[in-house]
Phi, psi and omega in degrees: 000319185292321174297317179301312182300315177301316178298317178297318173299322180290325177291318177304315182293324179297318180290324176295323172297322182291322178295316177301318179296317179296310181299327185263356181292140179270349183250351175252127174270100184269008186299313180231039186220119179215181181212164173250166182202144171224133179228155178216146176239119185270139176226161179298332181272344182170201182225140172252152185211159176212146180208154176225123180091218185243029162281149190230156166242122184236142177250132173261121184225155176272132177275113185301328181288314187256355180055036181243156177278130181242158176254131179233107176293135176261352175233162178237119182312136176275094186226156184291350175281341174283126182303317183297319188285319179296317180298327178290317178301309184295325177296331178272007177076014170289161175247151177233119181200162169284161168305140180248130178232115184056035178081007178242141180286138183231128172081189184292168173290143182225161181261127178232157173297162185299327183230004183232140178279064174208152005274332180085035180275150177269011179230159181252359180219141179197151172272132180084209178057080178295326177296310180306324180301326177297348177252007178105359182287132183238165177256008186287128180277164171249139185241165174192175179221144170228128177276132178298143172241162176302334185276349185284137182235316188227141171241123181239128177246113190220143176285167177301332179297340176270310188276357171295333188246355177216147176289162175306316176301316178294323181293316180292000000 
């Protein structure tokens, strides 16, 4: 457990350094530009992970009862649909609403500035994006550990561009 916790803290620190590098870069305009990230450190006993936004770590494991491969998410997307994430955004005076077209909501919930229809992110955490920070979007990662079990078969680290079009089960 101590090694796993140390690995998770190291991954958290690496993502914080990535965010600092983006924000201090003279060649990157981070005003309306951000990214999500998911990282994993593998050990013989298990995996440590950290993620920001809606990039995911998914475990493929054999279900003993049905003898089928199942998907088990090891991360939980940082999205406005999560009550804890929504509460943080609202406390920072950000708004949460779907995009509006002709007065009708369209698509998923998004994060907006208090009085401006920007940035319109579908996530509540991101590396970079200084405009979104004004709506409460943060770069702080969430970390975790998973101890390997005999049923574990696959570990998938994927960006939102993958799981936007396929379910965790389809990916596994």
